[in-house]
TIRODO-440694 format. One record per residue: residue number from 1; residue in three letters; y, z, x of N, C-alpha, C in turn. Coordinates in nm, 2 decimals. Last residue first. Layout:
semi/nudo/nnorth/nup/neast/canorth/caup/caeast/cnorth/cup/ceast
NUM/ALA/Y/Z/X/Y/Z/X/Y/Z/X
...
# end
This chain:
semi/nudo/nnorth/nup/neast/canorth/caup/caeast/cnorth/cup/ceast
279/GLU/14.32/2.41/13.30/14.23/2.50/13.21/14.09/2.43/13.20
278/GLY/14.50/2.28/13.45/14.39/2.36/13.53/14.29/2.44/13.43
277/SER/14.68/2.11/13.33/14.70/2.25/13.32/14.59/2.35/13.42
276/ASN/14.59/1.83/13.37/14.71/1.89/13.43/14.74/2.03/13.40
275/LEU/14.34/1.83/13.23/14.36/1.81/13.38/14.46/1.85/13.44
274/ARG/14.43/1.90/12.98/14.33/1.99/13.04/14.34/1.97/13.18
273/LYS/14.54/1.68/12.93/14.62/1.81/12.92/14.53/1.90/13.00
272/TYR/14.37/1.47/12.93/14.48/1.47/13.03/14.56/1.60/13.03
271/TYR/14.25/1.56/12.69/14.16/1.55/12.83/14.28/1.55/12.94
270/THR/14.45/1.52/12.52/14.41/1.65/12.52/14.30/1.67/12.67
269/GLN/14.45/1.25/12.45/14.56/1.31/12.53/14.50/1.45/12.57
268/ILE/14.26/1.18/12.29/14.22/1.19/12.44/14.33/1.23/12.53
267/GLY/14.36/1.18/12.03/14.30/1.31/12.08/14.26/1.29/12.23
266/LEU/14.39/0.93/11.95/14.49/1.01/12.03/14.47/1.11/12.08
265/GLN/14.17/0.86/11.77/14.17/0.82/11.92/14.27/0.89/12.00
264/PHE/14.18/1.13/11.54/14.22/1.00/11.58/14.19/0.99/11.73
263/TRP/13.92/1.40/11.45/14.06/1.34/11.52/14.06/1.20/11.53
262/ASN/13.72/1.50/11.33/13.79/1.41/11.26/13.94/1.38/11.31
261/PRO/13.60/1.67/11.53/13.51/1.56/11.47/13.61/1.46/11.42
260/GLU/13.76/1.78/11.82/13.75/1.80/11.67/13.67/1.68/11.61
259/GLY/13.68/1.82/12.15/13.77/1.82/12.06/13.72/1.82/11.91
258/TYR/13.46/1.83/12.34/13.54/1.94/12.33/13.65/1.93/12.22
257/LEU/13.32/1.59/12.32/13.25/1.70/12.32/13.34/1.82/12.28
256/LYS/13.51/1.40/12.28/13.43/1.40/12.17/13.38/1.54/12.17
255/THR/13.63/1.43/12.54/13.71/1.46/12.43/13.62/1.49/12.30
254/ALA/13.40/1.30/12.70/13.45/1.45/12.71/13.53/1.52/12.60
253/LYS/13.42/1.03/12.58/13.31/1.13/12.58/13.32/1.28/12.59
252/PHE/13.67/0.96/12.65/13.64/0.95/12.52/13.50/1.04/12.51
251/ILE/13.63/0.94/12.94/13.71/1.03/12.87/13.69/1.03/12.72
250/GLU/13.42/0.77/12.95/13.39/0.91/13.01/13.49/0.99/12.92
249/HIS/13.54/0.55/12.88/13.44/0.58/12.78/13.42/0.72/12.83
248/VAL/13.71/0.51/13.12/13.79/0.53/12.96/13.66/0.59/12.87
247/ILE/13.53/0.42/13.29/13.62/0.56/13.32/13.66/0.59/13.19
246/SER/13.48/0.17/13.19/13.36/0.27/13.21/13.42/0.40/13.22
245/SER/13.73/0.03/13.17/13.66/0.06/13.02/13.55/0.17/13.06
244/ILE/13.73/-0.03/13.45/13.86/0.07/13.38/13.78/0.12/13.24
243/PRO/13.51/-0.17/13.52/13.52/-0.03/13.56/13.61/0.07/13.50
242/ILE/13.32/-0.39/13.44/13.42/-0.33/13.36/13.44/-0.19/13.40
241/SER/13.15/-0.67/13.48/13.18/-0.53/13.56/13.30/-0.52/13.49
240/ALA/12.88/-0.81/13.32/12.99/-0.81/13.36/13.03/-0.67/13.42
239/GLY/12.62/-0.90/13.25/12.65/-0.88/13.40/12.80/-0.89/13.42
238/VAL/12.53/-0.89/13.02/12.60/-1.02/13.04/12.64/-1.02/13.21
237/ASP/12.44/-0.64/12.97/12.33/-0.74/12.94/12.40/-0.87/12.98
236/HIS/12.61/-0.45/13.04/12.52/-0.46/13.14/12.43/-0.58/13.11
235/ALA/12.82/-0.51/12.85/12.85/-0.56/13.00/12.73/-0.55/13.08
234/ILE/12.68/-0.42/12.63/12.70/-0.55/12.64/12.72/-0.62/12.78
233/GLU/12.68/-0.16/12.69/12.55/-0.22/12.70/12.58/-0.38/12.68
232/LEU/12.96/-0.11/12.69/12.89/-0.10/12.81/12.76/-0.14/12.81
231/LEU/13.00/-0.15/12.40/13.08/-0.21/12.51/13.00/-0.23/12.63
230/TYR/12.87/0.08/12.31/12.81/-0.08/12.28/12.89/-0.17/12.37
229/GLY/13.05/0.26/12.37/12.91/0.26/12.43/12.86/0.14/12.41
228/LEU/13.29/0.21/12.24/13.27/0.18/12.42/13.13/0.19/12.43
227/ASP/13.17/0.26/12.00/13.21/0.11/12.03/13.20/0.10/12.17
226/LYS/13.17/0.54/12.01/13.05/0.47/11.95/13.05/0.33/12.01
225/TYR/13.44/0.59/12.03/13.33/0.62/12.12/13.23/0.55/12.13
224/HIS/13.51/0.52/11.79/13.57/0.45/11.89/13.47/0.46/12.02
223/LEU/13.41/0.71/11.63/13.36/0.57/11.61/13.42/0.49/11.73
222/VAL/13.56/0.95/11.73/13.39/0.92/11.74/13.32/0.79/11.71
221/LEU/13.82/0.87/11.66/13.77/0.89/11.79/13.62/0.88/11.81
220/HIS/13.86/0.86/11.36/13.82/0.73/11.45/13.79/0.76/11.58
219/GLY/13.89/1.08/11.19/13.76/1.06/11.25/13.73/0.94/11.35
218/GLY/14.07/1.11/10.98/14.03/0.99/11.01/13.90/0.96/11.09
217/GLY/14.27/1.40/11.11/14.26/1.29/11.02/14.20/1.15/11.04
216/GLU/14.51/1.48/11.36/14.40/1.52/11.29/14.40/1.38/11.19
215/TYR/14.65/1.50/11.59/14.56/1.40/11.60/14.46/1.41/11.47
214/LYS/14.98/1.58/11.73/14.90/1.60/11.61/14.82/1.47/11.58
213/GLU/15.15/1.58/11.94/15.02/1.64/11.96/14.95/1.66/11.82
212/THR/15.39/1.46/11.94/15.39/1.57/11.84/15.24/1.65/11.86
211/TYR/15.36/1.25/12.12/15.46/1.36/12.14/15.46/1.47/12.05
210/LEU/15.14/1.13/12.04/15.15/1.16/12.17/15.27/1.26/12.21
209/ALA/15.24/1.03/11.80/15.14/1.14/11.78/15.13/1.19/11.96
208/GLU/15.37/0.79/11.83/15.46/0.93/11.81/15.36/1.05/11.81
207/PRO/15.27/0.58/12.10/15.23/0.63/11.96/15.31/0.77/11.95
206/ILE/15.46/0.37/12.28/15.40/0.49/12.27/15.38/0.55/12.15
205/ASN/15.53/0.09/12.38/15.51/0.12/12.26/15.42/0.25/12.26
204/PHE/15.85/0.10/12.58/15.70/0.08/12.57/15.65/0.13/12.42
203/GLU/16.13/0.14/12.61/16.08/0.06/12.50/15.92/0.03/12.52
202/LEU/16.26/0.30/12.77/16.18/0.20/12.85/16.12/0.10/12.75
201/PHE/16.40/0.47/12.56/16.46/0.41/12.66/16.38/0.29/12.73
200/GLU/16.16/0.55/12.37/16.33/0.52/12.33/16.41/0.44/12.42
199/GLY/15.92/0.56/12.54/15.97/0.47/12.41/16.09/0.42/12.38
198/LEU/16.00/0.72/12.75/15.91/0.61/12.76/15.92/0.51/12.67
197/LEU/16.14/0.94/12.69/16.20/0.83/12.74/16.13/0.69/12.74
196/LYS/15.97/1.12/12.57/16.02/1.01/12.48/16.10/0.91/12.54
195/PRO/15.91/1.30/12.79/15.83/1.18/12.76/15.87/1.07/12.66
194/ASP/16.17/1.41/12.97/16.13/1.39/12.84/16.04/1.27/12.82
193/LEU/16.03/1.53/13.29/16.12/1.44/13.20/16.07/1.45/13.06
192/GLN/15.90/1.67/13.48/16.02/1.74/13.41/16.11/1.65/13.33
191/CYS/15.69/1.56/13.58/15.79/1.54/13.65/15.93/1.60/13.59
190/LYS/15.54/1.65/13.39/15.49/1.71/13.51/15.62/1.69/13.60
189/LYS/15.58/1.46/13.19/15.61/1.60/13.17/15.61/1.70/13.29
188/SER/15.49/1.25/13.29/15.63/1.27/13.25/15.65/1.41/13.25
187/MET/15.22/1.27/13.27/15.29/1.28/13.40/15.44/1.31/13.38
186/GLU/15.18/1.27/12.99/15.15/1.40/13.08/15.22/1.39/13.20
185/VAL/15.25/1.00/12.95/15.32/1.09/12.88/15.31/1.23/12.96
184/ALA/15.06/0.85/13.09/15.22/0.82/13.14/15.29/0.96/13.08
183/GLU/14.83/0.92/13.01/14.83/0.96/13.16/14.99/0.96/13.19
182/CYS/14.86/0.81/12.76/14.83/0.95/12.75/14.88/0.98/12.91
181/ASN/14.88/0.52/12.83/14.98/0.60/12.74/14.98/0.74/12.78
180/VAL/14.62/0.49/12.94/14.74/0.46/13.03/14.83/0.53/12.96
179/ALA/14.45/0.51/12.70/14.44/0.60/12.81/14.56/0.60/12.90
178/LEU/14.55/0.31/12.55/14.58/0.46/12.49/14.59/0.54/12.63
177/GLN/14.46/0.11/12.69/14.60/0.10/12.68/14.65/0.27/12.63
176/ASN/14.19/0.14/12.65/14.24/0.16/12.80/14.39/0.15/12.77
175/ALA/14.16/0.10/12.37/14.11/0.24/12.45/14.18/0.26/12.57
174/LEU/14.24/-0.15/12.33/14.30/-0.05/12.28/14.26/0.07/12.33
173/ILE/14.06/-0.29/12.50/14.18/-0.29/12.53/14.27/-0.18/12.46
172/ALA/13.80/-0.23/12.39/13.84/-0.18/12.53/13.98/-0.19/12.55
171/GLN/13.82/-0.35/12.13/13.82/-0.20/12.16/13.86/-0.14/12.28
170/ASN/13.82/-0.60/12.19/13.94/-0.55/12.12/13.94/-0.38/12.14
169/ILE/13.57/-0.61/12.29/13.65/-0.64/12.40/13.80/-0.59/12.33
168/MET/13.44/-0.55/12.05/13.41/-0.48/12.14/13.54/-0.48/12.27
167/LYS/13.49/-0.82/11.89/13.53/-0.66/11.87/13.53/-0.57/11.97
166/LEU/13.38/-1.01/12.04/13.53/-1.00/12.07/13.56/-0.86/12.00
165/TYR/13.10/-0.92/11.97/13.16/-0.94/12.11/13.30/-0.92/12.13
164/GLN/13.10/-0.97/11.71/13.10/-0.82/11.74/13.13/-0.83/11.90
163/GLY/13.16/-1.24/11.67/13.25/-1.16/11.60/13.22/-0.98/11.67
162/CYS/12.91/-1.33/11.78/13.02/-1.34/11.87/13.14/-1.24/11.80
161/GLY/12.67/-1.28/11.62/12.70/-1.20/11.72/12.84/-1.22/11.79
160/SER/12.62/-1.64/11.57/12.60/-1.50/11.52/12.61/-1.42/11.65
159/PRO/12.91/-1.86/11.73/12.78/-1.81/11.66/12.75/-1.68/11.62
158/GLY/13.26/-1.81/11.69/13.16/-1.86/11.75/13.02/-1.81/11.69
157/VAL/13.48/-1.73/11.54/13.50/-1.73/11.68/13.38/-1.78/11.75
156/HIS/13.66/-1.79/11.26/13.53/-1.82/11.32/13.54/-1.85/11.47
155/ARG/13.91/-1.57/11.16/13.86/-1.69/11.25/13.74/-1.68/11.29
154/TYR/14.20/-1.43/10.99/14.04/-1.44/11.01/14.04/-1.57/11.10
153/LYS/14.44/-1.24/10.85/14.42/-1.34/10.95/14.27/-1.34/10.97
152/TYR/14.47/-1.05/10.66/14.59/-1.15/10.68/14.55/-1.26/10.78
151/SER/14.17/-1.00/10.45/14.26/-1.01/10.55/14.37/-1.07/10.55
150/LEU/14.04/-1.05/10.22/14.04/-0.90/10.27/14.12/-0.89/10.39
149/CYS/14.06/-1.31/10.13/14.10/-1.18/10.03/14.12/-1.06/10.11
148/LYS/13.94/-1.43/10.33/14.07/-1.45/10.33/14.13/-1.35/10.21
147/LEU/13.70/-1.36/10.28/13.76/-1.32/10.42/13.91/-1.34/10.41
146/ILE/13.63/-1.47/10.06/13.65/-1.36/10.07/13.69/-1.29/10.19
145/GLU/13.64/-1.76/10.13/13.75/-1.71/10.03/13.74/-1.56/10.02
144/GLU/13.42/-1.79/10.32/13.57/-1.80/10.35/13.67/-1.74/10.25
143/GLY/13.17/-1.79/10.29/13.22/-1.66/10.31/13.38/-1.64/10.31
142/LYS/13.09/-2.05/10.34/13.05/-1.98/10.21/13.13/-1.85/10.19
141/ALA/13.17/-2.10/10.60/13.25/-2.16/10.50/13.21/-2.11/10.35
140/PHE/13.01/-1.94/10.74/13.13/-1.91/10.74/13.21/-1.98/10.62
139/ASN/12.77/-2.07/10.67/12.78/-1.93/10.62/12.92/-1.89/10.62
138/GLU/12.83/-2.32/10.84/12.80/-2.31/10.68/12.80/-2.17/10.61
137/ASP/12.85/-2.24/11.09/12.96/-2.32/11.02/12.95/-2.29/10.87
136/SER/12.69/-1.93/11.18/12.69/-2.07/11.14/12.82/-2.12/11.06
135/GLY/12.88/-1.67/11.33/12.79/-1.72/11.24/12.79/-1.87/11.25
134/GLY/13.13/-1.42/11.34/13.05/-1.47/11.40/12.93/-1.53/11.31
133/VAL/13.48/-1.34/11.29/13.36/-1.39/11.24/13.28/-1.47/11.32
132/MET/13.70/-1.13/11.27/13.65/-1.18/11.40/13.51/-1.24/11.34
131/LEU/13.99/-1.02/11.09/13.86/-1.04/11.08/13.80/-1.14/11.19
130/ILE/14.26/-0.81/11.08/14.21/-0.93/11.13/14.06/-0.90/11.13
129/GLN/14.45/-0.66/10.81/14.34/-0.67/10.90/14.30/-0.81/10.96
128/GLY/14.79/-0.56/10.81/14.67/-0.55/10.77/14.57/-0.58/10.87
127/ALA/15.04/-0.51/10.88/15.02/-0.66/10.85/14.87/-0.66/10.79
126/ALA/15.11/-0.23/10.94/15.13/-0.29/10.82/15.09/-0.43/10.75
125/GLY/14.85/-0.25/11.19/14.94/-0.17/11.10/14.97/-0.23/10.95
124/ARG/14.60/-0.41/11.23/14.72/-0.44/11.30/14.84/-0.39/11.17
123/TRP/14.25/-0.34/11.29/14.37/-0.33/11.18/14.51/-0.33/11.29
122/THR/13.99/-0.56/11.29/14.07/-0.49/11.37/14.20/-0.47/11.28
121/LEU/13.64/-0.60/11.21/13.78/-0.61/11.18/13.86/-0.52/11.29
120/PRO/13.33/-0.82/11.23/13.41/-0.69/11.23/13.57/-0.70/11.23
119/SER/13.14/-0.99/11.07/13.27/-1.01/11.06/13.36/-0.86/11.06
118/ASP/12.86/-1.18/11.10/12.91/-1.06/11.14/13.06/-1.10/11.13
117/ILE/12.67/-1.33/10.82/12.80/-1.35/10.90/12.82/-1.21/10.97
116/PHE/12.40/-1.48/10.66/12.47/-1.37/10.73/12.56/-1.40/10.82
115/GLY/12.22/-1.61/10.37/12.31/-1.63/10.50/12.37/-1.50/10.53
114/ALA/11.90/-1.74/10.30/12.00/-1.68/10.25/12.10/-1.69/10.37
113/LYS/11.62/-1.83/10.34/11.74/-1.91/10.29/11.86/-1.85/10.23
112/LYS/11.48/-1.65/10.47/11.47/-1.63/10.32/11.59/-1.75/10.26
111/GLU/11.57/-1.70/10.72/11.41/-1.73/10.69/11.39/-1.73/10.53
110/SER/11.82/-1.61/10.73/11.79/-1.76/10.71/11.64/-1.79/10.67
109/CYS/11.77/-1.32/10.75/11.82/-1.40/10.64/11.81/-1.53/10.61
108/LEU/11.67/-1.31/11.02/11.58/-1.28/10.91/11.64/-1.34/10.76
107/LYS/11.89/-1.45/11.18/11.75/-1.51/11.16/11.70/-1.46/11.04
106/ASP/12.10/-1.26/11.09/12.11/-1.38/11.08/12.00/-1.45/11.07
105/TYR/11.98/-1.03/11.21/11.97/-1.02/11.06/12.03/-1.19/11.03
104/LYS/11.97/-1.05/11.48/11.86/-1.03/11.43/11.88/-1.06/11.28
103/ILE/12.26/-1.10/11.54/12.15/-1.21/11.54/12.04/-1.19/11.48
102/ALA/12.36/-0.86/11.45/12.39/-0.96/11.38/12.29/-1.08/11.42
101/THR/12.25/-0.68/11.66/12.19/-0.66/11.52/12.24/-0.77/11.41
100/SER/12.34/-0.78/11.89/12.19/-0.81/11.86/12.14/-0.80/11.73
99/PRO/12.58/-0.68/11.89/12.57/-0.83/11.85/12.42/-0.83/11.83
98/ARG/12.61/-0.37/11.74/12.57/-0.44/11.86/12.55/-0.58/11.79
97/CYS/12.88/-0.33/11.50/12.76/-0.31/11.54/12.73/-0.38/11.66
96/THR/13.12/-0.23/11.27/13.11/-0.26/11.41/12.96/-0.23/11.45
95/SER/13.10/-0.43/10.94/13.06/-0.29/11.02/13.08/-0.34/11.18
94/THR/13.10/-0.63/10.79/13.22/-0.61/10.85/13.20/-0.49/10.92
93/ASP/12.89/-0.88/10.70/12.88/-0.76/10.78/13.00/-0.72/10.84
92/ILE/12.80/-1.03/10.44/12.92/-1.05/10.51/12.93/-0.89/10.57
91/ILE/12.55/-1.25/10.32/12.58/-1.10/10.36/12.70/-1.12/10.46
90/LEU/12.48/-1.44/10.05/12.54/-1.43/10.17/12.57/-1.30/10.19
89/GLN/12.22/-1.62/9.88/12.31/-1.53/9.90/12.37/-1.51/10.02
88/GLY/12.05/-1.85/9.88/12.20/-1.88/9.85/12.28/-1.77/9.86
87/GLU/11.78/-1.66/9.78/11.83/-1.79/9.84/11.96/-1.82/9.79
86/LYS/11.81/-1.31/9.78/11.77/-1.44/9.74/11.84/-1.56/9.81
85/ILE/11.66/-0.99/9.87/11.76/-1.09/9.91/11.71/-1.22/9.85
84/SER/11.48/-0.80/9.87/11.53/-0.85/9.76/11.63/-0.96/9.77
83/ALA/11.43/-0.68/10.14/11.33/-0.72/10.03/11.37/-0.80/9.91
82/LEU/11.66/-0.67/10.26/11.59/-0.79/10.29/11.47/-0.83/10.20
81/ILE/11.78/-0.45/10.16/11.83/-0.58/10.13/11.75/-0.68/10.14
80/GLY/11.51/-0.22/10.06/11.63/-0.25/10.12/11.68/-0.39/10.08
79/ASP/11.29/-0.05/10.01/11.37/-0.12/9.89/11.50/-0.17/9.93
78/LYS/11.23/0.00/10.28/11.12/-0.03/10.19/11.19/-0.13/10.06
77/CYS/11.47/-0.09/10.52/11.40/0.02/10.46/11.31/-0.05/10.32
76/ASP/11.63/-0.29/10.64/11.49/-0.29/10.65/11.42/-0.21/10.57
75/MET/11.91/-0.26/10.56/11.85/-0.41/10.56/11.70/-0.39/10.56
74/ILE/11.97/0.02/10.60/11.98/-0.05/10.46/11.93/-0.21/10.45
73/ASN/11.90/0.01/10.88/11.82/0.11/10.76/11.84/0.04/10.65
72/GLU/12.10/-0.14/11.00/11.95/-0.18/11.00/11.86/-0.11/10.91
71/VAL/12.33/0.00/10.95/12.30/-0.13/10.88/12.16/-0.17/10.90
70/VAL/12.26/0.23/11.06/12.28/0.26/10.93/12.28/0.10/10.88
69/GLU/12.27/0.15/11.36/12.17/0.21/11.29/12.17/0.22/11.14
68/SER/12.51/0.02/11.40/12.39/-0.03/11.38/12.29/0.01/11.32
67/ASN/12.75/0.21/11.17/12.71/0.16/11.30/12.58/0.09/11.29
66/PRO/12.89/0.25/10.93/12.96/0.31/11.05/12.90/0.25/11.19
65/LEU/12.98/-0.04/10.70/12.91/0.09/10.74/12.92/0.13/10.89
64/SER/13.01/-0.22/10.47/13.12/-0.17/10.55/13.05/-0.03/10.61
63/LEU/12.90/-0.52/10.37/12.87/-0.41/10.44/12.98/-0.39/10.52
62/ILE/12.91/-0.73/10.09/12.97/-0.70/10.21/12.94/-0.56/10.26
61/ILE/12.74/-1.00/9.96/12.71/-0.86/9.97/12.81/-0.84/10.11
60/ILE/12.78/-1.25/9.69/12.82/-1.21/9.80/12.80/-1.03/9.85
59/ASP/12.65/-1.22/9.44/12.64/-1.33/9.50/12.65/-1.33/9.67
58/SER/12.48/-0.97/9.29/12.59/-1.01/9.36/12.54/-1.13/9.43
57/ASN/12.26/-0.83/9.15/12.40/-0.84/9.09/12.51/-0.88/9.17
56/LEU/12.07/-0.76/9.33/12.05/-0.86/9.22/12.18/-0.89/9.12
55/VAL/12.19/-0.59/9.52/12.14/-0.74/9.54/12.13/-0.81/9.43
54/ILE/12.22/-0.37/9.37/12.35/-0.44/9.41/12.30/-0.58/9.45
53/ASP/11.93/-0.31/9.30/12.04/-0.34/9.22/12.16/-0.40/9.25
52/THR/11.84/-0.24/9.57/11.79/-0.36/9.49/11.89/-0.41/9.37
51/LEU/11.99/0.00/9.63/12.02/-0.13/9.71/11.96/-0.24/9.62
50/SER/12.09/0.12/9.32/12.02/0.11/9.44/12.05/0.00/9.52
49/LYS/12.27/0.12/9.13/12.17/0.24/9.11/12.12/0.25/9.24
48/ALA/12.65/0.06/9.14/12.51/0.01/9.17/12.39/0.16/9.18
47/ALA/12.89/0.08/8.92/12.81/0.16/9.03/12.67/0.09/9.04
46/VAL/13.19/-0.14/8.93/13.03/-0.10/8.87/12.98/-0.04/8.96
45/ALA/13.53/-0.10/8.93/13.39/-0.14/8.98/13.28/-0.10/8.89
44/GLY/13.76/0.03/8.82/13.70/-0.09/8.76/13.59/-0.15/8.80
43/MET/13.83/0.29/8.90/13.93/0.19/8.92/13.88/0.03/8.86
42/LYS/13.60/0.43/8.85/13.71/0.47/8.77/13.84/0.35/8.77
41/VAL/13.46/0.34/9.08/13.42/0.31/8.97/13.53/0.32/8.86
40/ILE/13.59/0.50/9.31/13.62/0.35/9.30/13.56/0.28/9.13
39/CYS/13.50/0.73/9.25/13.66/0.70/9.24/13.67/0.57/9.23
38/ASP/13.22/0.72/9.26/13.29/0.75/9.13/13.43/0.71/9.11
37/GLN/13.21/0.68/9.54/13.18/0.61/9.46/13.24/0.59/9.31
36/LYS/13.30/0.94/9.62/13.39/0.82/9.66/13.35/0.72/9.57
35/GLU/13.09/1.08/9.49/13.23/1.12/9.45/13.34/1.01/9.51
34/LYS/12.87/1.00/9.63/12.87/0.97/9.50/13.03/1.01/9.44
33/ASN/12.79/0.88/9.92/12.89/0.97/9.88/12.93/0.95/9.72
32/VAL/12.67/0.64/9.96/12.59/0.78/9.99/12.68/0.88/9.91
31/ASP/12.75/0.39/9.75/12.77/0.46/9.86/12.69/0.60/9.85
30/LEU/12.83/0.07/9.59/12.72/0.17/9.64/12.76/0.24/9.77
29/VAL/12.94/-0.16/9.35/12.94/-0.08/9.47/12.84/0.03/9.50
28/THR/13.04/-0.47/9.24/12.96/-0.37/9.24/12.96/-0.29/9.36
27/LEU/13.30/-0.66/9.07/13.26/-0.60/9.21/13.16/-0.46/9.17
26/PRO/13.45/-0.97/9.02/13.36/-0.86/8.96/13.28/-0.80/9.09
25/TYR/13.77/-1.02/9.14/13.64/-1.03/9.16/13.54/-0.93/9.09
24/LYS/14.05/-0.99/9.11/13.97/-1.00/8.99/13.83/-1.06/9.03
23/ALA/14.20/-0.91/9.32/14.18/-1.06/9.33/14.07/-1.09/9.19
22/ASP/14.19/-0.64/9.28/14.32/-0.71/9.26/14.30/-0.85/9.25
21/MET/13.93/-0.61/9.37/13.94/-0.59/9.24/14.08/-0.63/9.20
20/LEU/13.96/-0.65/9.66/13.87/-0.74/9.57/13.90/-0.73/9.41
19/LYS/14.12/-0.46/9.73/14.18/-0.59/9.74/14.10/-0.69/9.64
18/GLY/14.00/-0.22/9.66/14.11/-0.24/9.60/14.15/-0.40/9.61
17/SER/13.76/-0.25/9.83/13.75/-0.27/9.69/13.88/-0.27/9.61
16/TYR/13.89/-0.23/10.09/13.84/-0.38/10.03/13.81/-0.37/9.90
15/TYR/13.96/0.03/10.10/14.05/-0.05/10.10/13.99/-0.21/10.05
14/SER/13.68/0.15/10.11/13.78/0.16/9.96/13.89/0.06/9.96
13/GLY/13.60/0.06/10.34/13.54/0.00/10.23/13.63/0.04/10.11
12/ILE/13.76/0.19/10.50/13.78/0.05/10.51/13.72/0.00/10.38
11/ASN/13.70/0.45/10.46/13.83/0.43/10.46/13.85/0.29/10.45
10/GLY/13.40/0.43/10.26/13.47/0.49/10.35/13.63/0.43/10.35
9/LEU/13.20/0.30/10.10/13.31/0.32/10.06/13.40/0.41/10.13
8/GLY/12.93/0.08/10.11/13.00/0.16/10.21/13.14/0.18/10.17
7/ILE/12.88/-0.24/10.01/12.79/-0.11/10.05/12.88/-0.04/10.16
6/LEU/12.95/-0.44/9.72/13.02/-0.38/9.87/12.93/-0.23/9.87
5/GLY/12.93/-0.76/9.60/12.84/-0.63/9.61/12.93/-0.56/9.76
4/ILE/13.07/-0.99/9.37/13.08/-0.93/9.51/13.01/-0.79/9.49
3/ARG/13.04/-1.33/9.23/13.01/-1.17/9.21/13.00/-1.08/9.37
2/LYS/13.28/-1.57/9.22/13.16/-1.49/9.29/13.15/-1.33/9.24
1/MET/13.36/-1.73/8.92/13.39/-1.66/9.02/13.27/-1.56/9.08
# end
């Protein structure tokens, strides 16, 4: 059975660790937050002492990190992954990053006869995760048993970077739909209507938190704002016009500035509340 290394034990990384240990994969973990790492170790994983240690004790290394900058640091630093990676090893990067990050490390790993695939995720409620995979056919085949373990649906969508392209489009759809929902809820209030009519009567999928105005927990708003920034970079690079997503990016930016760091994306409702209250 393949030995798995997991770097990053946030909400997603912790979820991965449970799935991998349930499937009986030997698991070595590493996180800057030692409290989180110790929690996973108590469940049966082994703690790595360093990036070198996790590379030496793994056949496949999974990255679950917040952005391109963190991925590049753990790959490129003096004692980072590239310094010790061996022929035949595979890196599965489930972080949401710039496509250029995936393309860069696919090339650098290939030069060392190792593999790299970008495999960002989107969450679909109780069903679990969908993984969108970019990379070569060979590297996808090497990682497929792990991708299957981590998700209820996965697909090879193209060469290196394509997983990240699809993830940014996914993020645009989610953010834009949420902005429309917030707008509709606040306009309903202005019209002296119960906004719950939108869901209960018209059967639109309106998040309950837009009625309760409780957005705490998770910090996903900041991460989604980061993703929309990547989306705008991609649109510039490929010459795509995305006016709606550009406006929604500004809504996320304003909410990030005036909101709370641990809010979910639903916190952008406060942007519409300020517009409609005049405050």
